[in-house]
Every structure is written in C-alpha cells, then in structure tokens.
C-alpha positions as CSV (number, residue, x, y, z in Angstrom):
1,X,136.5,272.8,138.1
2,X,134.6,269.5,138.4
3,X,131.8,268.5,136.3
4,X,128.9,267.0,138.0
5,X,126.2,265.4,135.9
6,X,122.8,264.5,137.2
7,X,120.7,262.1,135.4
8,X,117.4,264.3,136.5
9,X,116.9,267.7,137.8
10,X,117.9,268.3,141.4
11,X,116.0,270.2,144.3
12,X,117.0,273.8,144.2
13,X,118.7,273.4,147.5
14,X,120.8,270.4,146.3
15,X,121.7,272.6,143.3
16,X,122.9,275.5,145.7
17,X,125.0,273.0,147.8
18,X,126.7,271.6,144.8
19,X,127.5,275.1,143.3
20,X,130.6,275.2,145.3
21,X,131.7,271.6,144.2
22,X,131.9,272.0,140.7
23,X,129.8,272.7,137.3
24,X,126.3,270.9,137.4
25,X,124.7,269.7,134.4
26,X,121.7,267.7,134.0
27,X,121.5,265.0,131.3
28,X,119.7,265.9,128.1
29,X,118.3,262.4,127.7
30,X,118.5,259.0,129.5
31,X,119.4,256.8,126.6
32,X,122.8,254.9,127.0
33,X,124.5,256.9,124.1
34,X,123.6,260.3,125.3
35,X,124.5,259.3,128.9
36,X,127.8,258.0,127.8
37,X,128.6,261.2,125.9
38,X,127.6,263.5,128.4
39,X,129.4,261.7,131.2
40,X,132.6,261.4,129.3
41,X,134.2,264.4,131.1
42,X,132.2,264.1,134.3
43,X,133.9,263.7,137.8
44,X,130.8,262.8,139.4
45,X,127.5,261.4,138.2
46,X,124.2,261.8,140.5
47,X,122.2,258.9,139.6
48,X,118.3,258.3,139.6
49,X,118.2,256.2,136.6
50,X,120.4,253.0,135.6
51,X,123.7,253.9,133.9
52,X,125.1,251.9,131.0
53,X,128.1,249.8,131.5
54,X,129.8,251.5,128.7
55,X,129.6,254.9,130.7
56,X,132.1,253.7,133.0
57,X,134.6,252.7,130.2
58,X,134.5,256.0,128.4
59,X,134.6,258.6,131.6
60,X,138.2,258.4,132.3
61,X,137.6,261.3,135.2
62,X,134.8,259.7,136.8
63,X,135.5,259.4,140.6
64,X,131.9,258.5,142.0
65,X,128.5,257.6,140.8
66,X,126.1,258.3,143.9
67,X,122.4,258.1,144.2
C-alpha cells in the first residue's frame, strides 16, 4: 500500500478521498530532519511547507510532491 505523507492535516473530505489511494500520515514536525525521516518510505508528499532538498535524496519510493 502506498504511503502518502502530508506536511499538515488535510480537510476531512480530502482525507476520505485519499483513503483508497494509500495510507495517509501527517508529519509530526516540519523540521528538515523529521520531514526527511518520515518521507523516507513515502510514495507521495502533499506539501504546504517547503521541503528540504535532502528529503528527495533519501526518499527512494517518492513519485510526486504535490501542493
């Protein structure tokens, strides 16, 4: 199952829509180290905050970062 990481909580409707697409997780913090660690196994990152460049190097499964 795909992992979808959001930098911030999503609207309940968006959460419901994504339920069939994968397992949704919300980042526990926005600092570069935490984001990079939590995105390591993510397939998709939904962004409302800047992403650190090192996140892209460590996320081998990452297919999209969307806003």
